[in-house]
C-alpha positions as CSV (number, residue, x, y, z in Angstrom):
1,M,-2.1,49.6,23.2
2,Q,-1.1,47.3,20.3
3,Y,-2.6,43.9,19.3
4,R,-1.2,40.8,17.8
5,K,-3.1,37.7,16.7
6,F,-2.1,34.2,18.0
7,N,-4.1,30.9,17.8
8,E,-7.0,32.7,16.1
9,S,-7.6,35.0,19.2
10,Y,-6.1,38.3,20.1
11,H,-3.4,38.7,22.9
12,F,-2.2,42.2,23.6
13,Y,1.3,43.2,24.4
14,K,2.6,46.5,25.8
15,P,5.9,47.8,24.5
16,M,6.5,49.4,27.9
17,S,4.8,48.5,31.2
18,T,5.7,47.9,34.9
19,C,6.1,44.7,37.0
20,S,3.1,44.3,39.3
21,F,5.3,43.1,42.1
22,S,8.5,45.2,41.9
23,G,7.4,48.2,39.9
24,L,10.3,47.7,37.5
25,T,10.0,48.5,33.8
26,V,8.8,45.7,31.6
27,T,9.8,45.6,27.9
28,E,7.9,43.5,25.3
29,K,8.5,43.1,21.6
30,P,6.0,41.6,19.1
31,H,8.5,39.0,17.9
32,W,9.3,37.7,21.4
33,Y,6.5,35.3,21.0
34,A,6.3,31.7,19.7
35,N,3.0,30.1,18.6
36,H,2.6,26.4,19.4
37,S,-0.6,26.0,17.3
38,K,-0.7,22.2,17.4
39,R,-0.6,22.2,21.2
40,G,-2.8,25.3,21.6
41,Y,-0.5,27.6,23.6
42,I,1.9,30.5,23.2
43,T,5.3,31.1,24.8
44,R,5.8,34.8,25.6
45,F,9.0,36.5,26.7
46,S,9.7,40.0,28.2
47,L,12.5,41.9,29.8
48,I,12.1,43.2,33.3
49,D,14.4,46.1,34.1
50,S,17.6,45.6,32.2
51,G,18.7,42.1,33.2
52,I,15.8,39.8,34.1
53,I,14.1,37.7,31.5
54,H,10.5,36.6,32.1
55,G,9.0,33.8,30.1
56,E,5.6,32.2,30.4
57,V,3.2,29.8,28.8
58,V,-0.1,31.5,27.8
59,A,-3.1,29.1,27.3
60,D,-6.8,29.0,27.9
61,H,-6.9,25.3,28.6
62,D,-4.6,22.6,29.9
63,V,-1.6,21.9,27.6
64,T,1.5,19.8,27.1
65,M,4.7,21.6,26.2
66,D,6.1,20.1,23.0
67,Y,9.5,21.9,22.5
68,I,11.6,24.8,23.6
69,D,11.6,28.0,21.5
70,I,15.4,28.1,21.5
71,D,15.6,30.6,18.5
72,V,13.2,33.0,20.1
73,F,14.9,32.7,23.5
74,Q,18.3,33.4,22.0
75,T,16.9,36.4,20.1
76,V,15.5,37.8,23.4
77,I,19.0,37.4,25.0
78,R,20.8,39.1,22.1
79,E,18.4,42.0,21.8
80,S,18.5,42.5,25.6
81,N,22.3,42.8,25.4
82,L,22.7,39.8,27.8
83,A,24.8,37.6,25.4
84,G,27.6,36.1,27.4
85,E,26.1,37.0,30.7
86,A,24.9,34.7,33.5
87,I,21.1,35.0,33.1
88,L,18.5,35.7,35.7
89,M,15.2,34.3,34.6
90,L,11.7,33.3,35.8
91,F,9.4,31.1,33.8
92,G,5.6,30.5,34.4
93,L,3.9,27.2,33.7
94,K,0.3,28.1,34.3
95,R,-2.1,25.5,32.7
96,V,0.8,23.2,31.8
97,K,-0.1,19.6,32.7
98,G,2.5,17.7,30.6
99,V,6.0,17.9,29.2
100,S,7.0,16.0,26.0
101,F,10.2,14.0,25.7
102,A,11.3,16.3,23.0
103,Y,11.0,19.3,25.4
104,K,13.0,17.4,28.0
105,K,15.8,16.8,25.5
106,N,15.6,20.4,24.4
107,L,16.0,21.7,27.9
108,I,19.0,19.4,28.6
109,N,20.6,20.6,25.4
110,L,20.0,24.2,26.4
111,L,21.5,23.7,29.9
112,Y,24.5,21.7,28.8
113,N,25.3,22.7,25.2
114,L,23.6,25.8,23.8
115,G,23.7,27.9,26.9
116,P,23.4,30.4,28.4
117,T,24.5,29.9,32.0
118,F,21.7,30.6,34.5
119,K,22.8,32.5,37.5
120,L,19.2,31.7,38.7
121,L,16.3,30.1,36.8
122,V,13.1,30.1,38.9
123,I,10.1,28.1,37.6
124,Y,6.8,29.0,39.1
125,N,3.1,28.0,38.9
126,V,4.2,24.4,38.6
127,D,1.3,21.9,38.6
128,Q,1.6,18.8,40.8
129,E,1.4,16.6,37.7
130,I,4.7,17.9,36.4
131,R,6.4,18.9,39.7
132,S,8.6,15.8,39.8
133,I,9.7,16.6,36.2
134,M,10.7,20.1,37.1
135,E,12.4,18.9,40.3
136,T,14.4,16.5,38.1
137,F,15.4,19.4,35.8
138,A,16.6,21.3,38.9
139,A,18.5,18.3,40.2
140,I,20.4,17.7,36.9
141,A,21.3,21.3,36.2
142,P,25.0,22.0,35.7
143,E,26.9,23.2,38.8
144,E,27.3,26.7,37.3
145,S,23.5,27.0,36.9
146,T,20.9,27.2,39.7
147,V,17.3,26.1,39.1
148,L,14.7,26.6,41.8
149,I,10.9,26.1,42.0
150,A,8.6,28.8,43.4
151,N,4.9,28.7,44.1
152,N,3.9,31.9,42.2
153,Y,5.2,34.9,40.3
154,N,5.7,37.1,43.4
155,E,7.8,34.5,45.2
156,A,9.8,33.9,42.0
157,M,10.5,37.6,41.6
158,Q,11.6,37.9,45.2
159,L,14.2,35.2,44.7
160,I,15.4,36.8,41.5
161,L,15.6,40.3,43.1
162,D,17.4,39.0,46.2
163,T,19.9,37.2,44.0
164,K,20.4,40.2,41.8
165,S,21.1,42.5,44.8
166,G,23.5,40.0,46.4
167,K,21.4,39.7,49.5
168,L,20.8,36.0,48.8
169,E,22.8,33.3,47.2
170,P,20.2,30.8,46.0
171,K,20.5,27.6,48.1
172,I,18.4,24.8,49.3
173,N,16.3,25.8,52.4
174,E,18.3,24.2,55.2
175,S,15.8,23.9,58.1
176,N,17.9,21.1,59.7
177,E,20.5,18.5,59.0
178,E,18.0,15.7,58.5
179,Q,16.0,17.8,56.0
180,Q,19.2,18.8,54.2
181,Q,20.2,15.2,53.8
182,Y,16.7,14.3,52.5
183,I,16.8,17.0,49.9
184,A,20.3,16.0,48.9
185,H,19.3,12.4,48.5
186,K,16.2,13.4,46.6
187,K,18.3,15.5,44.2
188,E,20.7,12.5,43.7
189,F,17.8,10.2,43.0
190,L,16.2,12.5,40.5
191,S,19.5,13.2,38.9
192,A,20.2,9.5,38.4
193,L,16.8,9.0,36.8
194,A,17.4,11.9,34.4
195,R,20.8,10.6,33.5
196,F,19.3,7.2,32.7
197,N,16.3,8.4,30.8
198,W,17.2,11.7,29.1
199,L,21.0,11.4,28.7
200,N,21.5,7.7,28.4
201,L,24.4,7.9,30.9
202,L,24.4,4.4,32.4
203,D,27.9,4.3,33.8
204,H,27.7,7.4,36.0
205,P,28.0,6.2,39.7
206,I,25.1,6.7,42.1
207,T,25.9,8.2,45.5
208,L,24.2,5.9,48.0
209,P,23.0,7.0,51.5
210,E,24.1,5.2,54.6
211,S,22.9,1.6,54.8
212,T,20.9,2.5,57.9
213,S,19.0,5.2,56.0
214,P,15.4,4.4,55.2
215,L,16.1,5.6,51.7
216,Y,18.9,3.0,51.2
217,P,16.6,0.3,49.7
218,Y,15.3,2.7,47.1
219,F,18.8,3.7,46.0
220,K,19.8,0.0,45.9
221,A,16.8,-0.7,43.7
222,L,17.8,2.3,41.5
223,E,21.4,0.9,41.3
224,A,20.0,-2.5,40.3
225,F,17.8,-0.7,37.7
226,Q,21.0,1.0,36.4
227,Q,22.7,-2.4,36.1
228,D,19.7,-3.9,34.2
229,L,19.8,-0.9,31.8
230,R,23.5,-1.4,31.2
231,E,23.0,-5.1,30.5
232,K,20.0,-4.4,28.3
233,E,22.1,-1.9,26.4
234,V,24.8,-4.5,25.9
235,L,22.2,-7.0,24.6
236,H,20.8,-4.4,22.3
237,L,24.2,-3.6,20.9
238,Q,24.9,-7.3,20.4
239,E,21.5,-7.7,18.7
240,L,22.3,-4.7,16.4
241,K,25.7,-6.2,15.6
242,K,24.1,-9.5,14.8
243,V,21.5,-7.9,12.5
244,S,24.3,-5.8,10.9
245,D,26.5,-8.8,10.4
246,E,23.6,-10.7,8.8
247,Y,22.8,-7.9,6.4
248,K,26.5,-7.5,5.6
249,K,26.7,-11.2,4.8
250,K,23.5,-11.0,2.7
251,I,24.9,-8.0,0.9
252,A,28.2,-9.8,0.3
253,E,26.3,-12.9,-1.1
254,K,24.2,-10.7,-3.3
255,T,27.3,-8.8,-4.5
256,I,28.9,-12.1,-5.5
257,L,25.8,-13.1,-7.4
258,I,25.6,-9.8,-9.1
259,N,29.2,-9.9,-10.1
260,A,28.8,-13.4,-11.3
261,Q,25.8,-12.4,-13.4
262,E,27.7,-9.4,-14.8
263,D,30.5,-11.7,-15.8
264,L,28.1,-14.1,-17.4
265,N,26.4,-11.2,-19.2
266,K,29.7,-9.9,-20.5
267,K,30.6,-13.4,-21.7
268,T,27.2,-13.9,-23.3
269,K,27.4,-10.5,-24.9
270,S,30.9,-11.3,-26.2
271,Q,29.7,-14.6,-27.5
272,H,26.7,-12.9,-29.3
273,E,29.0,-10.3,-30.8
274,H,31.3,-13.1,-32.0
275,E,28.4,-15.0,-33.5
276,K,27.1,-11.8,-35.0
277,A,30.4,-11.1,-36.6
278,S,30.7,-14.7,-37.9
279,L,27.1,-14.5,-39.4
280,I,27.9,-11.1,-41.0
281,R,31.1,-12.6,-42.6
282,Q,29.1,-15.6,-43.8
283,I,26.4,-13.3,-45.2
284,V,29.0,-11.1,-47.0
285,S,30.6,-14.2,-48.5
286,K,27.2,-15.5,-49.6
287,D,26.3,-12.1,-51.0
288,M,29.4,-12.1,-53.1
289,A,28.8,-15.6,-54.3
290,L,25.2,-14.7,-55.2
291,K,26.4,-11.7,-57.1
292,R,28.8,-13.8,-59.1
293,I,26.1,-16.4,-59.8
294,S,23.6,-13.6,-60.7
295,S,26.2,-12.1,-63.1
296,V,26.8,-15.5,-64.8
297,I,23.0,-16.1,-65.0
298,A,22.5,-12.7,-66.5
299,K,25.1,-13.3,-69.1
300,K,23.6,-16.7,-70.0
301,R,20.1,-15.3,-70.1
302,S,21.4,-12.5,-72.5
303,K,23.0,-15.1,-74.8
304,I,20.0,-17.3,-74.8
305,K,17.8,-14.3,-75.7
306,M,20.3,-13.5,-78.6
307,I,19.9,-17.2,-79.7
308,L,16.1,-16.9,-79.4
309,D,16.1,-13.8,-81.6
310,L,18.3,-15.5,-84.2
311,V,16.1,-18.6,-84.3
312,E,13.0,-16.5,-84.8
313,Q,14.7,-14.9,-87.8
314,M,15.9,-18.1,-89.3
315,D,14.0,-19.7,-92.2
316,I,13.7,-23.3,-90.9
317,E,11.0,-25.9,-90.5
318,P,8.2,-24.4,-88.4
319,A,8.0,-27.4,-86.0
320,M,11.8,-27.4,-85.4
321,K,11.7,-23.6,-85.0
322,Q,8.9,-23.7,-82.4
323,K,10.7,-26.5,-80.5
324,T,13.9,-24.5,-80.4
325,V,12.0,-21.3,-79.3
326,N,10.3,-23.2,-76.5
327,F,13.6,-24.7,-75.3
328,C,15.2,-21.3,-75.2
329,Q,12.2,-19.8,-73.4
330,D,12.3,-22.6,-70.8
331,L,16.0,-21.8,-70.1
332,I,15.1,-18.1,-69.7
333,D,12.3,-19.0,-67.3
334,Y,14.6,-21.3,-65.3
335,Y,17.2,-18.6,-64.9
336,N,14.5,-16.1,-63.9
337,Q,13.3,-18.5,-61.3
338,N,16.8,-18.8,-59.9
339,D,17.1,-15.0,-59.7
340,K,13.9,-14.9,-57.7
341,K,15.1,-17.5,-55.4
342,N,18.4,-15.7,-54.9
343,D,16.5,-12.5,-54.1
344,K,15.1,-14.4,-51.1
345,E,18.5,-15.1,-49.6
346,I,19.6,-13.3,-46.4
347,S,21.1,-9.8,-46.9
348,I,23.4,-7.8,-44.7
349,A,20.5,-5.5,-43.9
350,D,18.7,-8.5,-42.3
351,S,21.6,-9.6,-40.1
352,A,20.7,-7.2,-37.2
353,F,17.1,-8.5,-37.3
354,I,18.3,-12.1,-37.0
355,T,20.7,-11.2,-34.1
356,M,18.0,-9.4,-32.2
357,L,15.5,-12.2,-32.8
358,E,18.0,-14.9,-31.6
359,R,18.7,-12.9,-28.4
360,K,15.0,-12.6,-27.6
361,N,14.3,-16.2,-28.5
362,P,17.5,-18.3,-28.1
363,E,15.5,-21.6,-28.5
364,L,14.9,-20.9,-32.2
365,S,16.8,-23.1,-34.6
366,K,18.6,-21.8,-37.7
367,K,15.8,-23.1,-39.8
368,D,13.3,-21.2,-37.6
369,L,15.3,-18.0,-38.0
370,R,15.3,-18.4,-41.8
371,V,11.5,-18.9,-41.9
372,C,11.0,-15.9,-39.6
373,L,13.0,-13.8,-41.9
374,L,11.0,-14.9,-44.9
375,I,7.7,-14.2,-43.0
376,K,9.0,-10.7,-42.2
377,Q,9.8,-10.2,-45.9
378,N,6.1,-10.9,-46.7
379,H,6.7,-14.1,-48.7
380,S,3.7,-16.4,-49.1
381,T,3.5,-19.9,-47.7
382,S,4.1,-21.5,-51.1
383,E,7.2,-19.2,-51.7
384,I,8.6,-20.1,-48.3
385,A,8.0,-23.8,-49.0
386,H,9.8,-23.6,-52.4
387,T,12.7,-21.6,-50.8
388,I,13.5,-24.0,-47.9
389,G,12.5,-27.1,-49.8
390,I,9.4,-28.4,-47.9
391,T,5.7,-28.7,-48.6
392,T,3.2,-26.0,-47.9
393,R,1.7,-28.2,-45.1
394,G,5.2,-28.4,-43.6
395,V,5.4,-24.6,-43.6
396,E,2.0,-24.3,-41.9
397,S,3.2,-26.8,-39.2
398,M,6.4,-24.7,-38.8
399,R,4.2,-21.5,-38.4
400,Y,2.2,-23.3,-35.6
401,R,5.3,-24.3,-33.7
402,L,6.9,-20.9,-34.2
403,H,3.7,-19.3,-32.7
404,K,4.3,-21.4,-29.5
405,K,8.1,-20.9,-29.4
406,L,7.6,-17.1,-29.6
407,G,5.1,-17.2,-26.7
408,L,2.4,-15.4,-28.7
409,K,-1.2,-15.3,-27.8
410,K,-3.9,-16.9,-30.0
411,N,-4.9,-13.7,-31.7
412,E,-1.3,-12.3,-32.1
413,S,0.3,-12.4,-35.6
414,I,3.8,-13.8,-36.1
415,K,4.5,-11.2,-38.8
416,N,3.5,-8.2,-36.5
417,Y,5.7,-9.6,-33.7
418,L,8.6,-9.8,-36.1
419,L,8.1,-6.4,-37.5
420,K,8.1,-4.9,-34.0
421,I,11.5,-6.5,-33.3
422,A,12.8,-5.2,-36.6
423,G,11.5,-1.7,-35.6
424,N,9.2,-1.4,-38.6
């Protein structure tokens, strides 16, 4: 005896045993199990003799089947050397009270797509709560597969053995013609419901009984239901198309706006690049002019110093000598002051800063930009006033307006903001 743990409890399997009804050999393997822990049950498979597959749900409470263990089932078929054969199988549903929609879809997929063909599939121990579902499966099975329902394991095994020996071709129990017609109509009714619900086949015709049959009104109601479903499907598709068209229209509109914005961004970028290039050219030109002026000033200052040195060495009237010295010194101070002013002019290195500042704050005037540059360069209020030709009060007013234009909070510094833009 070997043991295997499932669902936190032990369930034993016997590698070799015998069928309690037929006495045939039963083979089990430890991996022919599937644990449905969320639903609280196990699906177990075994091989009876050499050609009968037995499956069953094992549970200690009422359960709902959630999906078919297709991989495990195909493994059982392959390891039993039954691949490609018409399968004889019985499946027990003890304690099963419900069947999920996913399980129904899995079973339809197994019957019609994945295979195998069932020479006979007998479902037994079917609770009344799910009997109509199982009868629907039997009704919709492909023509090459036969599905029957039995009351218990012994009855199911008898049907399997009779079919295997050729003594019985599985057919509907034909007690009389009226009963046969009723069973055929029932099968058609259940098949139609399965086609509607599980396969979404709404155009498949329904075979109606004679108009004199007591079942005729029910089939007409089913036919009307089919028509309603078709019309509902059409309305649903129309609604989907409407929603799809609306979204396509919105996407097209957004695409146009995005493309327009991209074009505008490209034009703006091109314009900024053009303005930047123009500013750089102007700055280069001014730098060259400043260098020339600085060179001239330097020469003049040098000559004045030479004159000052000569005057100080000359033997002339002291008052005249002092007056001449003072005049020369005033000229030197004047040229020094111009040099300092020239040092405050915009350089090539500051052009990138001006461009970035203008992009972030396009509302700034050229005068604002110049003041911002001087603030960044750490010039005092009086120096800024002297450079741009206004009073210190005027500079303070400009600082106040700049604080607002730049959108700074009360405790934020203009200089710190400008240094962040410059990357310092």
